[in-house]
C-alpha positions, 0 to 999 in steps of 0.5 A: 642377913641375920645376926647368926649369919653375921657372927658366923661370917665374922668367925669364918673370915677370922678362921680363914685368916688364922695361920694354923686353922685355929681361932681363939676368941672370948665369948663376951667380946663376940657378944659385945661386938654383935650386941647380942646375948652370949647364948646367941654365940652358943647357938652359932657355935652349935649350928655352924661350927659343929664337928659334922661341918669339920670343926672342933669347938672347945669352950670354957665358960665364966668370966674368962670364957673363951671359944677355940675353933679348930678346922679339921678334916676327919673321916666319917667315923671320927665325926660320928664318935665326936658327935656321940661324945658331945651329946651328953646325958640329955639332949632336947629335940630341937638340938637333936634335930639340928645335929641330925640335919648337920649330919645329913647335909655333910653326908655323914648320914643318908636321908633315910637314916636321918629321918628314921632317927628323927622319928624315934627321938621325937616327942610323939615317939617318947609320949609314954616317957615322963616329960622330965625324962624325955631328954635323957631317954632321947640322948640314950637312944640317939647315942646308941643309934649313932654308935651303930653307924660307926 
C-alpha cells in the first residue's frame, strides 16, 4: 500500500467517525504523521476527495493551514458546476486527465464524452498554442465543454 493509499484510508476512517460527515485537519499535522511533503496531501485531496467522488474540500494554506472535508450527496449538475468552478484560470494536462477520470468513474460523464474531452485538451491538440499559454487555453476549453454537459 502506497503513501497516498495510507493517507486516503486514514482520512476516510476519520471521516467515517465524524458525527456530521465533516472532518477538519491541519495539512502540516498530516504531513508529519505520514512523513511526507504537504504536496502529497494535496495530491490525495485532489484525487481521492474530489467533488465528483462526493466530497467538498475547503483548504487554507499557510502556517495555520487546514483542510476541511465534507461528504455530500449531490446531483450530476451540481458536481459538474463545482468541478467547473474548481478549474480556475489554468489547468495542466495531468490534473485535467485526473479530473475527467474521476468524472468518468463516478458516471458523471460517459466514456465517449470523457475520451473526446481528453483528446481536445491534450498537448497534441494544443500544439499551435505557445507552451506558456496551453494551461490557460486548456482550462477555458474544459470549462466550456463541461458547461455544455450541465
